[in-house]
C-alpha positions in Angstrom: -23.4 -32.8 -7.4 -27.1 -32.7 -8.0 -29.4 -31.8 -10.9 -32.4 -29.7 -9.9 -35.5 -29.9 -12.1 -38.1 -27.2 -11.7 -41.3 -28.6 -13.1 -44.8 -29.8 -12.2 -45.4 -33.2 -10.8 -47.4 -34.4 -13.8 -44.6 -33.5 -16.3 -44.1 -36.9 -18.1 -41.6 -35.3 -20.5 -39.3 -34.6 -17.5 -39.8 -38.2 -16.4 -38.1 -39.3 -19.6 -34.9 -37.4 -18.6 -35.0 -38.5 -15.0 -34.8 -42.1 -16.1 -31.5 -41.5 -17.8 -30.1 -39.4 -14.9 -31.0 -42.2 -12.5 -29.4 -44.8 -14.8 -26.2 -42.8 -14.8 -26.2 -42.5 -11.0 -26.6 -38.7 -11.1 -28.5 -37.3 -8.1 -31.7 -35.5 -9.0 -34.1 -33.4 -7.0 -37.4 -32.4 -8.6 -39.2 -29.4 -7.2 -42.3 -27.5 -8.3 -42.1 -23.9 -7.1 -45.9 -24.0 -6.7 -45.3 -26.3 -3.7 -43.3 -23.7 -1.8 -44.5 -23.1 1.8 -46.2 -26.5 1.5 -44.3 -29.7 0.6 -41.3 -27.6 -0.6 -39.1 -25.3 1.5 -36.0 -23.1 1.2 -33.5 -21.4 3.3 -30.5 -19.2 2.6 -28.0 -17.5 4.9 -25.6 -14.7 3.8 -22.9 -14.2 6.4 -19.2 -13.6 6.8 -18.8 -13.1 3.0 -20.3 -16.5 2.1 -23.7 -18.0 1.3 -25.2 -21.3 2.4 -28.6 -22.3 1.0 -30.8 -25.4 1.0 -33.9 -26.6 -0.7 -36.2 -29.4 0.3 -38.8 -31.2 -1.8 -40.7 -34.1 -0.2 -38.1 -36.0 1.7 -35.1 -34.7 -0.2 -32.8 -32.0 1.0 -30.2 -30.5 -1.3 -27.5 -27.8 -0.9 -27.9 -25.0 -3.4 -24.1 -24.8 -3.6 -24.1 -28.4 -4.6 -26.1 -28.0 -7.7 -24.4 -28.8 -11.0 -27.3 -27.7 -13.2 -30.9 -26.4 -13.1 -33.4 -27.4 -15.7 -36.3 -24.9 -15.7 -38.8 -27.2 -17.5 -42.5 -26.4 -16.8 -42.5 -24.9 -13.2 -45.7 -23.7 -11.6 -46.1 -20.2 -10.2 -44.1 -19.9 -6.9 -46.3 -20.7 -3.9 -49.3 -21.2 -6.2 -50.5 -24.1 -4.1 -49.9 -22.5 -0.7 -52.5 -22.7 2.0 -53.3 -19.0 1.4 -51.9 -18.1 -2.0 -51.7 -14.5 -3.1 -49.8 -12.4 -5.8 -47.7 -11.0 -3.0 -46.7 -14.5 -1.7 -45.9 -15.6 -5.3 -43.6 -12.7 -5.8 -41.9 -13.1 -2.5 -41.4 -16.8 -3.1 -40.2 -16.3 -6.7 -37.7 -13.7 -5.5 -36.4 -15.9 -2.8 -36.1 -19.1 -4.9 -34.7 -17.7 -8.2 -32.6 -15.1 -6.4 -30.8 -17.8 -4.5 -30.4 -20.1 -7.5 -29.0 -17.3 -9.7 -25.9 -17.1 -7.6 -25.2 -20.8 -7.1 -22.8 -21.3 -10.1 -24.9 -24.0 -11.7 -25.6 -24.2 -15.4 -29.1 -23.3 -16.6 -31.4 -24.9 -19.1 -32.6 -22.3 -19.6 -31.6 -19.2 -17.6 -35.0 -17.7 -16.4 -34.3 -14.2 -17.7 -33.2 -15.5 -21.2 -36.2 -17.8 -21.3 -38.6 -15.0 -20.4 -37.3 -12.8 -23.2 -37.3 -15.7 -25.7 -41.0 -16.2 -25.3 -41.8 -13.0 -27.2 -42.7 -13.9 -30.8 -41.8 -10.5 -32.4 -38.4 -10.7 -30.7 -38.0 -14.3 -32.1 -38.8 -13.2 -35.6 -36.3 -10.4 -35.6 -33.6 -12.6 -34.1 -34.3 -15.3 -36.7 -33.9 -12.7 -39.5 -30.6 -11.5 -37.9 -29.4 -15.1 -37.8 -30.1 -15.4 -41.6 -33.1 -17.8 -41.3 -35.8 -17.6 -43.9 -38.8 -15.9 -42.2 -42.2 -15.6 -43.9 -43.5 -12.0 -44.4 -45.2 -11.2 -41.1 -47.3 -8.3 -39.9 -48.3 -7.6 -36.2 -50.8 -4.7 -36.1 -53.8 -3.1 -34.6 -54.3 -0.9 -37.8 -57.1 -2.4 -40.0 -55.7 -0.5 -43.0 -52.3 -2.0 -42.5 -53.8 -5.4 -42.4 -55.8 -4.8 -45.6 -52.7 -3.5 -47.4 -50.6 -6.5 -46.2 -53.3 -8.9 -47.5 -53.2 -7.2 -50.9 -49.4 -7.8 -51.1 -49.7 -11.3 -49.7 -53.2 -12.7 -50.6 -52.6 -16.2 -49.0 -52.3 -15.5 -45.3 -52.6 -17.3 -41.9 -53.5 -15.7 -38.6 -52.0 -16.8 -35.3 -51.9 -15.5 -31.7 -48.9 -13.3 -30.7 -48.6 -14.8 -27.3 -49.7 -18.4 -27.6 -52.3 -20.0 -25.4 -55.7 -18.5 -24.8 -56.1 -17.5 -21.1 -58.7 -20.1 -20.2 -58.5 -22.5 -17.3 -56.8 -24.6 -18.2 -55.1 -22.7 -21.0 -55.9 -23.9 -24.5 -53.7 -23.6 -27.6 -55.1 -21.4 -30.3 -54.6 -23.0 -33.8 -53.0 -21.2 -36.7 -55.8 -20.6 -39.3 -56.0 -19.5 -42.9 -57.4 -16.1 -43.6 -60.3 -16.4 -46.0 -60.3 -14.3 -49.2 -61.9 -10.9 -48.8 -61.6 -11.0 -45.0 -62.8 -8.0 -43.0 -59.9 -6.8 -40.9 -61.9 -4.2 -38.8 -61.6 -6.4 -35.7 -57.8 -6.0 -35.8 -58.3 -2.7 -34.0 -59.4 -4.5 -30.9 -56.1 -6.4 -30.3 -52.7 -7.1 -31.8 -53.1 -9.5 -34.7 -50.3 -11.5 -36.3 -50.7 -12.1 -40.0 -48.2 -14.2 -41.9 -47.7 -15.3 -45.5 -48.7 -19.0 -45.7 -45.9 -21.3 -46.6 -47.1 -23.9 -49.0 -45.3 -26.7 -47.2 -44.5 -30.2 -48.1 -43.4 -31.0 -44.6 -43.3 -29.7 -41.0 -40.0 -29.7 -39.2 -39.3 -29.9 -35.5 -35.7 -29.2 -34.6 -34.8 -29.9 -31.0 -31.5 -28.1 -30.0 -29.7 -29.3 -26.8 -26.5 -27.3 -26.5 -24.8 -27.8 -29.8 -26.6 -31.0 -30.6 -29.3 -30.6 -33.2 -32.0 -33.3 -33.6 -34.4 -32.7 -36.4 -37.6 -34.5 -37.3 -39.8 -34.2 -40.4 -43.5 -34.8 -40.8 -44.6 -35.0 -44.4 -47.7 -33.3 -45.6 -49.9 -35.7 -47.5 -50.4 -34.8 -51.2 -54.2 -35.1 -50.7 -54.2 -33.3 -47.4 -56.7 -30.6 -46.5 -55.1 -27.2 -47.5 -57.1 -25.7 -44.6 -55.0 -27.7 -42.1 -52.0 -25.4 -41.5 -51.2 -26.1 -37.9 -49.4 -29.4 -37.4 -50.5 -29.5 -33.7 -54.1 -30.1 -35.0 -53.3 -32.2 -38.0 -55.5 -35.2 -38.7 -52.7 -36.8 -40.8 -51.5 -40.2 -39.7 -48.0 -39.4 -41.0 -45.3 -40.1 -38.4 -42.4 -37.9 -37.5 -39.2 -39.2 -39.1 -35.5 -38.3 -38.4 -34.2 -35.6 -40.8 -30.8 -34.2 -41.7 -30.3 -30.5 -40.8 -29.0 -28.4 -43.7 -25.7 -26.9 -42.9 -26.9 -23.3 -43.4 -29.9 -24.0 -41.0 -27.6 -25.5 -38.4 -25.3 -22.5 -38.5 -28.3 -20.2 -38.1 -29.9 -22.2 -35.3 -26.6 -22.2 -33.3 -26.2 -18.5 -33.8 -29.8 -18.0 -32.6 -29.1 -20.0 -29.4 -25.9 -18.1 -28.8 -27.6 -14.7 -29.2 -30.6 -15.8 -27.0 -28.4 -17.3 -24.3 -30.4 -20.6 -24.6 -29.1 -24.1 -23.9 -32.4 -25.6 -25.2 -34.8 -24.7 -27.9 -37.6 -26.4 -29.9 -37.6 -24.8 -33.4 -40.6 -25.2 -35.7 -40.0 -24.8 -39.5 -42.2 -25.2 -42.6 -40.4 -26.9 -45.5 -41.6 -25.6 -48.9 -41.5 -27.3 -52.3 -38.0 -26.1 -52.9 -36.7 -27.6 -49.7 -36.3 -24.2 -47.9 -36.9 -24.3 -44.1 -39.0 -21.3 -43.1 -38.7 -20.3 -39.5 -42.0 -20.2 -37.6 -41.0 -20.0 -33.9 -38.7 -21.3 -31.2 -40.2 -22.6 -28.0 -37.6 -22.3 -25.2 -39.3 -25.1 -23.2 -41.1 -27.0 -26.0 -42.2 -30.6 -25.7 -40.0 -33.3 -27.3 -41.6 -36.6 -26.1 -43.8 -37.0 -29.1 -40.8 -36.7 -31.5 -38.7 -39.2 -29.5 -41.5 -41.7 -29.5 -41.9 -41.5 -33.3 -38.3 -41.2 -34.3 -36.4 -43.0 -31.6 -34.0 -40.0 -31.4 -32.2 -39.8 -28.1 -33.5 -36.4 -27.0 -34.1 -37.2 -23.4 -30.7 -38.9 -23.1 -29.0 -35.9 -24.7 -30.7 -33.5 -22.2 -29.7 -35.8 -19.3 -26.1 -35.8 -20.5 -26.0 -32.0 -20.8 -27.5 -31.7 -17.3 -25.0 -34.2 -15.8 -21.9 -32.4 -16.9 -20.1 -31.0 -13.9 -19.6 -27.3 -13.1 -19.9 -24.3 -15.4 -17.0 -25.1 -17.6 -19.4 -25.0 -20.5 -23.0 -24.0 -21.0 -24.9 -21.0 -19.7 -23.8 -19.6 -16.4 -26.1 -18.3 -13.7 -25.6 -14.7 -14.9 -26.8 -15.6 -18.4 -23.4 -15.6 -20.0 -23.1 -18.2 -22.7 -19.9 -20.2 -22.6 -18.7 -22.9 -25.0 -21.0 -25.9 -25.3 -18.5 -28.3 -27.1 
């Protein structure tokens, strides 16, 4: 049976996993939904109580019924590179592709519906609280007065986007930044603003969860580091990522989070404070892991490949989003 990877052609992180699948002799088809109606094609027939479907990408043809797993990595918008792209064609193509795949019985990493819901940061914060993770005091508001009162209660704050990347072309990440003392919060009225108590951290933590396998890495904050640098993505520190043990209570909470979110994969970001507490910041359902593997040597790509290579839906997340045992 075949592993289907939905991602862009230039996704080098997916390449790392494909190497392991090829080495294990597991058939792989890589398809970018953006190529539909161009170099990618699909067909599905519903007749006599049964379904037969096929996908082609380049010179590869695969039966949809012969898929063992689908990895939704970093796919483009369906038919985004068609000769005459349009929102209508994108919607038609997405309905056709994902509608056929949802009924194929393969395991998902991650189920598209679960992954879409998991993107919402307010939802993440509430779920993390329910799973007993430590979550910094956070306010999302368009009320300037609420922002001022929150700043009075928590004088040391950071501000970050609610949604993530700024809608530029190409999209750019917006760094988390410290809020200066005496800040004027009147602009909050013009758009939802996320304010969060700053965790005075001694390290950043990236925990990559693949099924029930948890691989954590730690990047220490230099004692003489710039206190204005609060976003590890933009850090000028030369400190490498190093393997880290996952505290038992954090591991229990992370597995509960994955179970509740119906996710088979998640990249969790934590801030470790001076007492060793791991404070939850966010979970990216399709987060990068290559930079961690390069620094730490942790077998993240091989672990993902092994999960994808398992046959059938005896474990994992089925096509209807139901989470089954991962052990």
